[in-house]
C-alpha positions as CSV (number, residue, x, y, z in Angstrom):
1,M,-45.2,-21.8,-20.6
2,R,-42.1,-20.3,-20.9
3,L,-43.0,-18.8,-17.2
4,V,-43.4,-22.5,-16.1
5,R,-39.7,-23.5,-18.1
6,V,-37.5,-20.2,-16.7
7,L,-39.1,-19.8,-13.2
8,P,-37.6,-23.3,-11.8
9,M,-33.7,-22.2,-13.2
10,L,-33.9,-18.3,-11.8
11,P,-32.5,-20.4,-8.6
12,V,-29.5,-21.6,-10.5
13,A,-28.7,-17.9,-12.1
14,V,-29.0,-15.8,-8.8
15,A,-25.9,-18.4,-7.3
16,A,-25.1,-18.6,-10.5
17,G,-24.4,-14.6,-11.0
18,Y,-23.0,-14.5,-7.1
19,L,-20.0,-17.1,-7.1
20,L,-18.7,-14.9,-10.5
21,A,-19.2,-11.4,-8.7
22,A,-18.1,-12.9,-5.9
23,L,-15.1,-14.6,-7.4
24,L,-14.4,-11.3,-9.7
25,L,-15.0,-8.7,-7.3
26,A,-12.7,-9.9,-4.8
27,R,-9.8,-9.9,-6.9
28,W,-10.7,-7.1,-7.8
29,P,-8.3,-4.2,-5.7
30,A,-9.5,-1.9,-3.0
31,G,-9.5,0.5,0.5
32,G,-5.5,0.8,-1.1
33,T,-1.6,-0.6,-1.9
34,A,0.0,-2.2,1.1
35,M,-0.2,-5.8,0.6
36,G,0.2,-9.1,3.5
37,G,3.4,-8.9,5.4
38,T,4.5,-4.9,4.8
39,A,4.5,-2.6,6.2
40,V,2.0,-0.4,6.0
41,G,2.3,3.7,7.2
42,G,0.0,7.2,8.1
43,M,-3.2,8.4,5.5
44,A,-2.1,9.3,2.9
45,A,-3.6,9.0,-0.2
46,G,-2.8,6.0,-1.4
47,G,-2.3,4.1,0.8
48,G,2.1,2.8,0.0
49,S,4.2,0.9,2.6
50,D,6.5,2.5,3.8
51,A,9.8,0.7,6.1
52,A,8.4,-0.5,9.8
53,T,8.8,2.4,12.6
54,A,8.8,2.3,16.3
55,E,4.7,3.4,15.9
56,S,3.7,0.7,14.2
57,V,1.5,-2.2,14.9
58,E,2.0,-5.4,14.1
59,M,-1.6,-7.5,13.2
60,F,-3.0,-10.8,11.4
61,V,-5.5,-12.3,9.5
62,C,-6.4,-15.8,10.1
63,G,-8.8,-18.2,8.0
64,N,-9.5,-21.8,7.9
65,G,-10.7,-22.7,4.8
66,V,-14.6,-20.6,5.1
67,H,-14.4,-17.2,7.8
68,T,-11.9,-15.5,8.5
69,D,-10.4,-13.6,11.7
70,L,-8.6,-10.1,12.6
71,V,-6.0,-11.0,14.8
72,L,-5.0,-7.4,17.1
73,P,-2.5,-7.1,19.4
74,A,-3.9,-7.0,23.3
75,V,-2.6,-3.9,24.5
76,T,-0.8,-1.4,22.2
77,P,-0.4,2.7,22.0
78,A,-3.8,3.0,20.7
79,M,-5.8,0.4,22.5
80,D,-6.2,-1.7,25.5
81,W,-8.8,-4.4,24.6
82,V,-7.9,-6.0,28.0
83,E,-10.0,-3.2,29.4
84,E,-12.2,-3.6,26.9
85,L,-12.9,-7.5,27.3
86,A,-12.7,-6.7,31.5
87,A,-15.9,-7.6,31.6
88,G,-16.3,-10.8,29.8
89,P,-15.8,-14.5,31.8
90,F,-12.2,-15.4,30.1
91,P,-8.4,-15.2,30.4
92,A,-8.0,-11.3,28.9
93,T,-6.3,-10.2,31.4
94,E,-4.1,-13.6,32.0
95,R,0.2,-12.8,31.6
96,W,0.5,-15.5,28.1
97,V,-2.6,-13.4,26.0
98,T,-0.8,-11.6,23.4
99,H,-3.5,-10.2,20.8
100,F,-7.7,-11.3,20.3
101,A,-9.0,-12.7,17.5
102,F,-11.6,-10.4,16.3
103,G,-14.8,-12.5,14.0
104,W,-18.2,-11.1,12.9
105,G,-21.0,-13.2,12.4
106,D,-24.7,-14.7,12.2
107,R,-25.8,-15.3,15.6
108,A,-27.1,-18.8,15.2
109,F,-24.7,-20.1,13.2
110,Y,-22.2,-19.1,15.7
111,L,-24.0,-20.7,18.9
112,Q,-25.6,-23.6,17.0
113,T,-23.1,-25.2,16.0
114,R,-19.6,-25.9,18.0
115,R,-18.9,-29.1,15.7
116,W,-19.3,-28.8,11.8
117,S,-21.5,-32.1,12.5
118,D,-23.7,-29.7,14.9
119,L,-24.8,-27.7,11.5
120,S,-28.4,-28.2,11.2
121,P,-30.5,-28.1,7.6
122,A,-32.5,-25.0,9.4
123,T,-29.4,-22.9,11.1
124,A,-26.7,-23.4,7.5
125,L,-30.6,-22.1,5.5
126,S,-30.6,-19.4,8.1
127,A,-27.4,-18.0,7.9
128,L,-27.5,-18.5,4.0
129,V,-30.8,-16.0,4.0
130,G,-29.5,-13.8,6.4
131,G,-31.5,-11.3,8.5
132,G,-30.8,-12.5,11.8
133,P,-28.9,-10.7,14.8
134,S,-25.2,-11.1,14.5
135,V,-22.9,-11.8,17.6
136,M,-18.6,-11.0,17.9
137,H,-17.0,-14.5,19.0
138,V,-13.6,-13.5,20.4
139,T,-10.5,-15.6,21.3
140,A,-7.6,-14.9,23.6
141,L,-4.3,-16.7,22.0
142,R,-0.4,-16.6,21.3
143,S,0.8,-14.0,18.8
144,P,-0.5,-16.4,15.8
145,A,2.9,-14.8,13.9
146,G,4.6,-17.7,11.4
147,S,1.1,-19.8,11.1
148,P,0.2,-21.0,7.5
149,D,-3.0,-20.1,8.2
150,C,-2.4,-16.8,8.9
151,G,-0.9,-13.5,7.0
152,R,0.9,-10.6,8.5
153,L,0.2,-6.9,8.0
154,L,1.9,-4.0,9.3
155,L,0.4,-1.3,9.8
156,G,0.9,2.4,11.4
157,E,-0.9,4.5,14.1
158,E,-3.5,5.8,12.2
159,R,-5.1,3.1,10.3
160,Y,-4.0,1.2,13.2
161,R,-7.3,3.3,14.7
162,A,-8.6,2.7,12.0
163,L,-9.1,-1.2,11.6
164,V,-9.3,-1.1,15.8
165,D,-12.9,1.3,15.2
166,H,-14.1,-0.8,13.0
167,V,-13.6,-3.5,15.4
168,R,-15.0,-1.5,17.9
169,G,-17.8,0.0,17.0
170,S,-18.8,-4.0,16.0
171,F,-19.9,-4.7,18.8
172,R,-23.9,-4.3,20.7
173,R,-23.0,-2.0,23.7
174,T,-25.3,-0.6,26.8
175,G,-25.6,3.1,28.0
176,D,-22.4,3.1,28.6
177,G,-20.4,2.6,26.6
178,A,-19.5,-1.3,27.8
179,V,-19.1,-4.2,25.6
180,M,-21.9,-6.8,26.2
181,P,-20.9,-10.5,27.1
182,L,-23.0,-13.7,26.1
183,P,-21.8,-15.7,29.7
184,G,-21.1,-19.6,29.1
185,S,-21.2,-19.2,25.6
186,G,-17.9,-20.3,24.0
187,Y,-16.5,-22.9,23.2
188,G,-14.3,-23.1,24.8
189,P,-11.8,-21.3,28.1
190,T,-10.5,-19.3,26.4
191,D,-13.1,-17.5,23.9
192,L,-16.0,-15.9,24.3
193,F,-19.3,-14.5,21.8
194,F,-20.6,-11.1,22.6
195,E,-23.4,-9.5,21.6
196,A,-23.2,-7.1,18.4
197,V,-24.5,-4.6,15.6
198,G,-25.3,-5.5,12.7
199,Q,-26.9,-7.9,10.0
200,Y,-25.7,-11.0,9.0
201,S,-26.3,-11.8,5.0
202,P,-25.2,-13.1,1.8
203,I,-23.8,-9.3,1.5
204,L,-22.0,-8.3,4.3
205,T,-20.7,-12.0,5.2
206,C,-18.2,-12.8,8.2
207,N,-15.6,-12.4,5.8
208,E,-17.0,-9.5,4.3
209,W,-17.0,-7.2,7.8
210,T,-13.1,-8.5,7.7
211,G,-12.6,-7.1,4.1
212,R,-13.9,-3.8,4.8
213,G,-12.0,-3.9,8.4
214,L,-9.1,-3.9,5.6
215,R,-10.0,-1.3,3.0
216,A,-10.9,1.1,6.1
217,A,-7.0,0.6,7.4
218,G,-6.4,1.5,3.1
219,V,-5.2,-2.0,3.5
220,A,-5.7,-3.8,-0.3
221,V,-8.3,-6.0,-1.0
222,G,-10.9,-7.2,-2.7
223,A,-13.8,-4.9,-3.3
224,W,-16.5,-8.0,-2.1
225,T,-14.9,-10.3,0.1
226,P,-18.0,-12.5,1.4
227,F,-16.1,-16.3,1.1
228,A,-13.0,-16.6,2.9
229,G,-10.2,-17.1,0.2
230,G,-11.0,-13.0,-0.5
231,V,-9.2,-12.0,2.2
232,M,-6.6,-14.6,2.6
233,R,-5.7,-13.7,-1.1
234,W,-4.0,-10.4,-0.7
235,V,-2.7,-10.9,2.7
236,R,-0.6,-14.0,2.6
């Protein structure tokens, strides 16, 4: 009888434990000591902040309360995203494009939920349980500098390369190394989805993907960041 009484409470206990872990670990710093709005130098241990230099790369982390993106400059000496994304049928090469926003996530949720009104219980449950394939959402845009939805970082060249490696490594590629766009998959004329690697899960969420990239670049962020707030609190 005791077991019968306990079993219905198990999902509640698991959910409560998950939320508690997310709250605590999102506040536990990992990755470095660089904070939002600072200039982050080379890959020295400890990730201290240095003055901005000619080699510093300005990038942003933007969020909408649910999801976060890494917003990177279109072209720098370290990485030419225009060339990388040229296979995608969206305006990667147009002159007004200064940055690209990169967001990784669950394929079914992304492609079947163009608006919140499109969200079905089945899609929500699938994303919650996880285990499905992933996609990379790329949006061409002008610099989001000054946006209240974004935090600004200046990264030294080596740390920016580490962040680039994280993003590039998340794309699924053809045998010759090219990214794999999904034609017609974007929400509008300035964005597109690409095949990605990895499986979305309650542990590896879209926001934890952002957090892992920042930690790889030596930016201080929570040790585990499954929710958007756990990322954004560190970068703005």
